[in-house]
C-alpha positions as CSV (number, residue, x, y, z in Angstrom):
1,M,-3.1,-12.7,-8.0
2,V,-4.9,-14.0,-5.1
3,S,-2.8,-13.7,-2.1
4,A,-3.4,-14.2,1.8
5,N,-2.4,-10.4,2.6
6,V,-1.6,-7.3,1.1
7,K,2.5,-7.7,1.7
8,Q,2.2,-10.4,-0.3
9,Q,0.1,-9.2,-2.8
10,V,2.6,-6.3,-3.3
11,H,5.6,-8.5,-3.6
12,E,3.6,-10.2,-6.3
13,L,3.2,-7.1,-7.9
14,V,6.7,-5.9,-8.2
15,D,7.9,-9.3,-9.2
16,H,5.9,-8.7,-12.5
17,L,7.2,-5.2,-13.2
18,P,10.3,-4.8,-15.5
19,D,13.6,-4.5,-14.0
20,D,13.4,-0.8,-15.2
21,A,10.5,-0.1,-13.5
22,T,10.1,3.3,-12.0
23,W,8.1,4.7,-8.3
24,D,5.5,6.1,-10.8
25,D,5.2,2.9,-12.5
26,V,5.0,1.0,-9.0
27,M,2.3,3.6,-7.9
28,Y,0.4,3.2,-10.8
29,Q,0.1,-0.4,-10.5
30,I,-1.3,-0.2,-7.1
31,A,-3.7,2.5,-8.1
32,V,-5.0,0.4,-10.7
33,R,-5.3,-2.7,-8.4
34,R,-6.9,-0.9,-5.7
35,S,-9.5,0.7,-8.1
36,I,-10.6,-2.7,-9.5
37,E,-10.6,-4.2,-5.9
38,I,-13.0,-1.4,-4.9
39,G,-15.1,-1.8,-8.1
40,L,-15.7,-5.1,-7.2
41,R,-16.6,-4.7,-3.9
42,E,-19.1,-2.2,-4.8
43,S,-20.5,-4.6,-7.5
44,E,-21.0,-7.4,-5.2
45,A,-22.6,-5.3,-2.7
46,G,-25.0,-4.2,-5.6
47,Q,-23.8,-0.6,-5.8
48,G,-22.9,-0.8,-9.4
49,V,-24.8,1.0,-12.4
50,D,-26.0,-1.2,-15.3
51,T,-24.7,-0.6,-18.7
52,A,-28.2,0.6,-19.9
53,T,-28.3,3.3,-17.3
54,L,-24.8,4.6,-18.1
55,R,-25.6,4.4,-21.9
56,K,-28.8,6.2,-21.4
57,E,-27.1,9.3,-18.8
58,F,-24.1,9.6,-21.7
59,G,-26.7,9.8,-24.6
60,L,-25.6,6.6,-26.4
61,A,-27.6,4.3,-28.4
62,E,-28.2,0.8,-27.2
């Protein structure tokens, strides 16, 4: 969903919700979208943590 501005993006998000969507559904979708965008910006800026480091921190085998 690539759009020129936030207003258009919100329109597109709402258009993809079911007709019986609640305000909670709308807010959830906005929160997920925002989290993904923040994560992508951080990753592009080299601020992420690689998988090997996370696995080590959580004691998971590679």
